[in-house]
Structure formats: C-alpha cells, structure tokens
N, C-alpha and C positions, 0 to 999 in steps of 0.2 A: 171240239169243245165236250167233253164229256159232262152230259149230264148229273148231277150228282142223285142220287140214289136216295130216296124219299121214305122215312121209315112206315113201318104199316101203322096203321088205325089202331089207336085203343082197341083190348080187346070187350067184348059186349057181354060176357059171361058176365053171370051175376056171382056176388061174395067180395069176401073182402079184397082189401087190395092187395097185389102182388107186391114182395116183396123190392125194395129198393138196393142196390152193390152201390158203396163206394169204393174205387179203389186210391191209395194216398202214394206217391211217389216223391221223389227226391227234387222236386223243385221248391224255392222261396217259396212261400206262403199258407203253412201249417195250419195256421189259423183259421182258415178258412175250410180245411175239412174237419177241424174241432169243433168249429161252429156248425156244421152242416149236418154234422152226424150226431152232435144235440139236437137241433132240432129237429130232425127229420123223427130222432127213437120220442122227442115229447110231443111229437103231433101223432104218438100214435103208429109210426110206420115203421116195421119189421125192416132190418137192415145189417146188410152181408156186406162187411170191411176186411177190407187186406191190403196191407202195409208192405211194402218195398223195403229191403234193408237201406238204401236210401233213404227211403220216406221216412223210418224209425230214426234214423239220423238227424233228418232235420226236424221232426217231431222234440227230438231230446235240446237239439242247439237253440232252436226257437222260442221252444214252449216250456223246456226244461221237465218233458216226460217222460218219463222212461220206466221200459217194460224190457222184459227179456220174450224173446219169441217162443219159450217153452211156455210160461205162465203170463201169459196175458189176461187182466182182470177187468171185466168189464164196466163194473162198480166205478174202478179205481180209473177210468180213462171219461166216465160220466162226471164223476166227481171234480176234475182235474177240471173237464170243458165248460163248466159252470165259475169254478173258482177264475178260470180265464175269461171268459166271455164278461163277469162281473168288475174284474180289473180294467176292463177295457171300457166299461158304462155298457153294458149292457143289459135290457129289460128279457126278463125270460116268455119265451113263446110256447104256446101250448099248454097242456093241464098243470096244473099246481105239483111242487115237488118234496108233499111230506113222505113221511118213510115209506107207507102201503104203494103208492104209486111211484116214489124212487125204485121198488124193488120190480116193480113189472117193466120201468123202463128200462132197468139191466138185462130184464129177461127179452127183450126186442133186439139188441144188440148180439151178433153174432160173428166171431172174426175166427178170419181162416188165414193159415199161413201162408205164406207167398210162394212155398214150393209144392203144392199139396193140391197137385192135378185129379183129387180125388171127392174136392171142396162140391157141393150140390153148382156152385155157379158155372163152374168149369164146365156143364153141360145146356146143351140149350133146350132142354127136355123139363128144366128147373125153369118156371115160370117167374120172371121179374117183372116190373113195369118200367125198369131202364136203369142205366148205370152210369155213374161220375165220376171222372177221373181229377181227380182235386187233391193238390194241386198236379198239373202234369207235366213233369220231366221234357227235355228236350229228347232223351236216351227213348221214352215210350212213347215218346209223338213221333220219331221214327220209328219203333217197333207196330204201333198201329195203323202206320201208312204202308211200311213192307208188306202185312200179314204175319209178322214172329209173335210166335208163343214163347219168349223167354222165363215168362214167372206167371204166376196164377193172376196180376194184374192182365196182362197181355190176353191171355189165356180167355177172361170173362169177359174182355172188351169186343174182341173179336166174335165170340158167342153173340153178344149184342148185334155188331152190324150185321151175320149172317142171318139171325131171325127177325133183323129189320126192326131192333128195339131201340128206342129212344139210348143211343150213348153222348153223354158232356160231357167234355175236357175244358178243363180249368186251367190254360198255360197264365205261367208267371214269368216273362225275360222279356228283357231290352236291353239293346235295340234286336231286331231280330235280322240274322242271316239270309240268305236265300235259298240255301237249304233246307231251313227253321220254315219259310214262308213255304215252300213247295211242300212239305209235310203238312201244311196245315188245311192248302188247298184240295190235297187226296182226301185226310181226314171228309172234309165234307163232301165231297166226292162219292165219298163209299157211304154217306150217312148220315154222320157225324155231327154233332152242333159244339162250333167252337166257341168256347166264351171265356174269353181273357178275363183275368183278375182285372179288370179296369174299371173302377171305381167313380161313383157319379155324384156329384158336390149339390146339385138342384135340391136336394132334398130336406138341404138344412142340416149340414155336418155337425153335432155337435160334440164329439167324441168319435174316437178310434173305432169302437163297434159299430157305430153307423156308414162306416167304409167296410165291413165287414160284414154286417149284414146287408150290403143293397147287391154286395154278389151271391151273399147263400138266397138273399129273394129273389134275384134270377137264377139262380139253377132250379129253386122252389117251381116257379113259373112254367121253364120248362120239361119237368115233370109231372104238371097238372096239379101241383100239391098248392091249397088254397094256406094263406099265411097273409100275418099283420106285419111282417119286420121293415116292413118301410112303408112309405107311402109313395101312391102313385098319380103320376103326370094329371093334372086336369081332375082330382077328386077334391081340388077345393082346399084342401087340407096341408099344404106346402108352405114352408117355410121357410124366410130367407134370411132369419137374422144370426 
C-alpha cells in the first residue's frame, strides 16, 4: 500500500496570509464555487480564480452567469454571487458590503485565463495558502491523478502538490466508476484532500443555502480559515427544527 503524501505544515513566516487559489471546472455544482469565492473575498482573503471553458458553461447553465474570457469583471461576479446566495437564503459572511468595502472586495479577486501559463499561480515561487478545485470534474480529476497540465487549473493544482501545499478537490458525481474511485485514491496518495459535495443535514437545514454553506464551511476548515457559516457538532447551538 502506498502511504499518502502529507502536505507541509503551514509557514511560520510573519505577515499577511497568502492568497487562496480556486479552480472552477465543468462538474455540476457551480453554486459551491461562486459561494466559496464570495465568502473568501468577504473574509478578507486574496483569491485567485481560474475557470475552465466547461466550468464557464456550467456557470452559465446553472447560475445564469455569463462572461467573456476577454472581459471578466470581478464586481459583476461578486454581485451575481451575492444575489445567488440571497436567492438561496444565505446570510452575509465577513465584513459588511457597503460601497467602500465592495470596492475592497473587488480588489481581492484576481482572475486568470485558463490558458495563461504566465499567470503567477502557474509557478511554485508564488506563495499561496492552498488551492481548491470546486467543483472538480471527472476529467480534471483524471488529469490531476496522472500529472497532466492541459490548462491552468491542472498546472496550478500540480504546483500545489509538488510544493506540498493544501490541495482540496470537490467532486460532484454519482454513481462513481472504478476509474473515478481509483483517481480519487491516487489524488489522496499524492497529498490532496478529497471533499465531495455531500452536505450534511444534522445542523438543521432551513433553505438551500444551508446545504451550500455546509460544503463551503468544510472547505474553509481545511484551509484553516475561521468562519461562522455553519454550526459545529457539540457546540450546543444545533437545531433539529
């Protein structure tokens, strides 16, 4: 049996937290990505985003968010994210969203074209606190398991594996073939964290946003980012209404 590679311990260097990288690919579950990016930015984290062409298609189909790769606008993305979260019943996380802070939020979101290998996230010399591939398609999973770099999502993820930084993948598929299961196992062996989009119900689900935030909360936990998105087991605040 192959022992899984362990990510390196977080850096003890002083200074502000390093950026988070989010890769969005063509699996169902675009809402998890949009909410994750929104929360990261509103919690004050610099966030670098790369969206594959199939990921863009799923954003259009599931969330009616359209953009041209040549004209991505961070403010439009965040506005749509807030509207989507509110439509699903989510409450605000992080600081307030008045006009001045909204401009700060936009400044924290950095977008990179999927074929731009000159982007900073393509190099291990660019310091990050981790990467999330959310949602992670079966094709992207296979590329990560085999070490392929066919786009910037693949390249940035392979950088995190080689640098022993946290890499979290969020697959959303059912049922799972043996090939898919083998690829999940392989990514675990390489040091990645497999965090399927399987929301729990024990926290007292009142709306769709609770199911989305359950997964986003687990991702933030893996990144070591404090939040109040969901109740914790044993906290005494859980409800079963």
